[in-house]
C-alpha positions as CSV (number, residue, x, y, z in Angstrom):
1,X,-71.1,220.7,214.5
2,X,-74.1,218.3,214.6
3,X,-74.2,215.3,216.9
4,X,-73.0,212.1,215.2
5,X,-75.8,209.7,214.3
6,X,-75.7,206.0,215.1
7,X,-75.2,204.0,211.9
8,X,-77.8,201.2,211.3
9,X,-77.1,198.1,209.2
10,X,-80.1,196.2,207.8
11,X,-80.4,192.9,205.9
12,X,-84.1,193.2,205.1
13,X,-86.3,195.5,203.0
14,X,-89.6,197.3,203.7
15,X,-92.7,197.2,201.4
16,X,-96.0,198.6,202.6
17,X,-99.1,199.0,200.5
18,X,-100.3,202.5,200.9
19,X,-103.3,202.4,198.7
20,X,-105.0,199.9,196.4
21,X,-107.7,200.5,193.9
22,X,-107.6,197.0,192.5
23,X,-110.1,194.1,192.3
24,X,-110.5,191.1,190.0
25,X,-113.8,192.7,188.9
26,X,-111.8,195.5,187.3
27,X,-110.4,193.0,184.8
28,X,-113.9,191.7,184.1
29,X,-115.7,195.0,183.2
30,X,-112.7,196.2,181.2
31,X,-112.7,193.1,179.1
32,X,-116.5,192.9,178.6
33,X,-116.7,196.4,177.1
34,X,-115.3,195.0,173.8
35,X,-118.4,192.8,173.3
36,X,-121.1,194.5,175.5
37,X,-120.3,198.2,175.2
38,X,-122.4,200.2,177.6
39,X,-123.9,197.0,179.1
40,X,-120.5,196.2,180.6
41,X,-121.3,198.9,183.2
42,X,-123.3,196.2,185.0
43,X,-120.1,194.3,185.5
44,X,-118.3,197.0,187.5
45,X,-119.4,195.5,190.8
46,X,-119.9,191.9,189.6
47,X,-118.9,188.8,191.5
48,X,-115.5,188.1,189.9
49,X,-115.6,184.5,191.2
50,X,-118.1,183.8,188.5
51,X,-115.7,185.1,185.9
52,X,-112.5,183.3,186.9
53,X,-112.6,181.5,183.5
54,X,-112.7,184.8,181.7
55,X,-109.7,186.1,183.7
56,X,-107.8,182.9,183.0
57,X,-108.6,183.1,179.3
58,X,-107.3,186.7,179.1
59,X,-104.1,185.7,180.9
60,X,-103.6,182.6,178.8
61,X,-104.1,184.3,175.4
62,X,-102.3,187.4,176.6
63,X,-105.1,190.0,176.2
64,X,-103.3,192.4,178.4
65,X,-105.1,195.7,178.5
66,X,-108.0,194.6,180.8
67,X,-105.4,194.1,183.5
68,X,-104.4,197.8,183.4
69,X,-107.6,199.3,184.9
70,X,-106.5,199.3,188.5
71,X,-103.8,200.8,190.7
72,X,-101.4,199.9,193.6
73,X,-99.2,202.3,195.5
74,X,-96.4,200.9,197.6
75,X,-93.9,202.5,200.0
76,X,-90.5,200.9,199.6
77,X,-87.3,201.1,201.7
78,X,-84.4,199.4,200.1
79,X,-80.7,200.0,199.2
80,X,-80.1,202.4,196.3
81,X,-78.7,199.7,194.1
82,X,-82.1,198.0,194.3
83,X,-83.9,201.2,193.3
84,X,-81.7,201.5,190.2
85,X,-82.7,198.1,189.1
86,X,-86.4,198.8,189.9
87,X,-86.4,201.9,187.8
88,X,-85.2,200.1,184.8
89,X,-88.9,198.9,184.6
90,X,-90.3,202.0,182.9
91,X,-93.8,200.8,183.7
92,X,-94.6,202.6,187.0
93,X,-94.5,206.0,188.6
94,X,-91.7,206.7,191.1
95,X,-91.1,209.4,193.7
96,X,-87.9,208.9,195.7
97,X,-86.5,210.8,198.7
98,X,-83.9,213.4,197.6
99,X,-80.4,213.8,198.9
100,X,-80.5,217.4,197.7
101,X,-83.2,218.4,200.0
102,X,-82.8,216.3,203.2
103,X,-79.9,214.9,205.1
104,X,-79.6,211.2,204.3
105,X,-80.1,208.8,207.1
106,X,-77.1,206.5,208.1
107,X,-78.9,203.2,207.2
108,X,-76.9,200.7,205.1
109,X,-77.5,197.3,203.7
110,X,-75.3,194.4,204.7
111,X,-76.0,190.9,203.4
112,X,-77.5,188.5,205.9
113,X,-76.1,185.0,206.6
114,X,-78.8,183.5,204.3
115,X,-77.6,185.5,201.3
116,X,-75.6,183.4,198.9
117,X,-72.2,185.0,198.2
118,X,-70.4,183.0,195.6
119,X,-71.2,183.1,191.8
120,X,-70.7,179.8,189.9
121,X,-70.9,179.3,186.1
122,X,-70.8,181.9,183.3
123,X,-73.0,184.9,182.5
124,X,-76.4,183.7,181.4
125,X,-75.9,180.3,183.0
126,X,-74.8,180.9,186.5
127,X,-76.0,180.5,190.1
128,X,-75.1,181.7,193.5
129,X,-74.1,179.4,196.4
130,X,-73.4,180.0,200.1
131,X,-70.1,181.4,201.1
132,X,-67.7,180.2,203.8
133,X,-67.7,181.6,207.3
134,X,-64.6,183.5,206.5
135,X,-66.2,185.1,203.4
136,X,-69.3,186.1,205.4
137,X,-67.1,187.7,208.0
138,X,-65.1,189.5,205.3
139,X,-68.2,190.9,203.6
140,X,-69.7,192.0,206.9
141,X,-66.6,193.6,208.3
142,X,-65.6,195.4,205.1
143,X,-69.1,196.6,204.3
144,X,-69.5,198.1,207.8
145,X,-66.1,199.7,207.7
146,X,-66.6,201.2,204.3
147,X,-70.1,202.5,205.1
148,X,-69.0,203.9,208.4
149,X,-66.1,205.8,206.8
150,X,-68.2,207.1,204.0
151,X,-70.9,208.5,206.3
152,X,-68.2,210.1,208.5
153,X,-66.9,211.9,205.4
154,X,-70.4,212.9,204.4
155,X,-71.0,214.3,207.9
156,X,-67.7,216.1,207.9
157,X,-68.6,217.9,204.7
158,X,-72.0,218.9,205.9
159,X,-70.5,220.3,209.1
160,X,-68.1,222.3,207.0
161,X,-71.1,223.9,205.1
162,X,-70.9,221.8,202.0
163,X,-74.2,221.5,200.1
164,X,-76.0,218.2,200.6
165,X,-76.1,217.5,196.9
166,X,-72.3,217.7,196.8
167,X,-71.5,215.8,200.1
168,X,-73.7,212.8,199.2
169,X,-71.3,211.9,196.4
170,X,-69.2,209.9,198.9
171,X,-72.0,207.6,200.0
172,X,-72.3,204.1,198.6
173,X,-75.2,202.5,196.8
174,X,-75.8,200.2,199.8
175,X,-77.4,203.3,201.5
176,X,-81.1,202.9,202.1
177,X,-83.5,205.1,200.3
178,X,-87.3,205.3,200.2
179,X,-89.8,205.8,197.5
180,X,-93.4,205.5,196.4
181,X,-94.2,203.2,193.5
182,X,-97.6,203.3,191.7
183,X,-98.3,200.5,189.2
184,X,-101.1,198.6,187.6
185,X,-101.5,194.8,187.7
186,X,-100.3,194.2,184.2
187,X,-97.0,196.1,184.8
188,X,-96.7,194.5,188.2
189,X,-96.8,191.0,186.6
190,X,-94.1,192.1,184.1
191,X,-92.0,193.1,187.1
192,X,-92.7,189.9,189.0
193,X,-92.0,187.7,186.1
194,X,-88.5,189.2,185.8
195,X,-87.6,189.8,189.4
196,X,-88.5,186.5,191.0
197,X,-86.8,183.2,190.4
198,X,-89.3,180.4,190.0
199,X,-88.5,177.1,188.4
200,X,-92.1,176.7,187.2
201,X,-92.0,179.9,185.2
202,X,-92.3,179.6,181.4
203,X,-89.3,181.9,181.1
204,X,-87.1,181.5,184.2
205,X,-85.4,184.6,185.5
206,X,-82.3,185.1,187.6
207,X,-82.7,188.3,189.6
208,X,-80.4,189.7,192.2
209,X,-81.6,188.5,195.5
210,X,-82.1,191.9,197.0
211,X,-84.7,193.1,194.4
212,X,-86.3,189.6,194.6
213,X,-86.9,190.3,198.3
214,X,-88.9,193.4,197.3
215,X,-90.7,191.6,194.6
216,X,-91.8,188.8,196.9
217,X,-93.3,191.3,199.3
218,X,-95.1,193.1,196.5
219,X,-96.5,189.8,195.3
220,X,-98.0,189.0,198.6
221,X,-100.2,192.2,198.4
222,X,-101.0,191.4,194.7
223,X,-102.2,187.9,195.6
224,X,-104.3,189.3,198.5
225,X,-106.0,192.1,196.5
226,X,-106.5,190.3,193.2
227,X,-106.5,186.5,194.0
228,X,-108.1,185.3,190.8
229,X,-105.7,187.4,188.6
230,X,-102.7,186.2,190.6
231,X,-103.9,182.6,190.4
232,X,-104.2,182.9,186.6
233,X,-100.7,184.5,186.5
234,X,-99.4,181.5,188.3
235,X,-101.3,178.9,186.3
236,X,-100.1,180.3,183.0
237,X,-96.4,180.2,183.7
238,X,-96.0,183.7,185.3
239,X,-95.9,185.4,182.0
240,X,-97.2,189.0,181.9
241,X,-100.2,189.3,179.5
């Protein structure tokens, strides 16, 4: 029988940029080939600052393909229910850890005190507001009790020789998983437009808070690596081109 592992509860998510092959200049040379052909090669290492107007024009008029000639790879740790929402975006490449091939770690998500708990309104026109102290206590206590019992059942089956792919069936979607995500800027903007709540967006979205936490961290890297493109995204209502 294996030694019991300490159960960890987290209220945050992890996003690390593993690799970036993305610059504002990538947008410029990709766009200029339509009018300059082979001469556009001179724009590969051009000073993108001089082409901010071009980038903004492409964003504004939704000429999207020039924003595809780049690549970001992220490492993400988040609850499984976040990954299931993430993978609805069929615009990226995903590789997730497998519960068939490794023993899953006892790390679970529990909402933090800043997480709004109560839904008000009707579908399509609702918002979330803070819960009472009693509601927060209930969520925390029941989440921890349920996850602790589930992982104990999982461990008991593993100790009895049950295959990992069978035993994992008792684990909840609040279990943390990890994955790599590779995406280009155009697809990333599509993701960000839908998974962040911004009142200044042309088409406001109402994402679940946990996936918004991931999106906010991704956007920080996007703004750092492609500042002109990100600024044009913001300026034009956060609509993916």
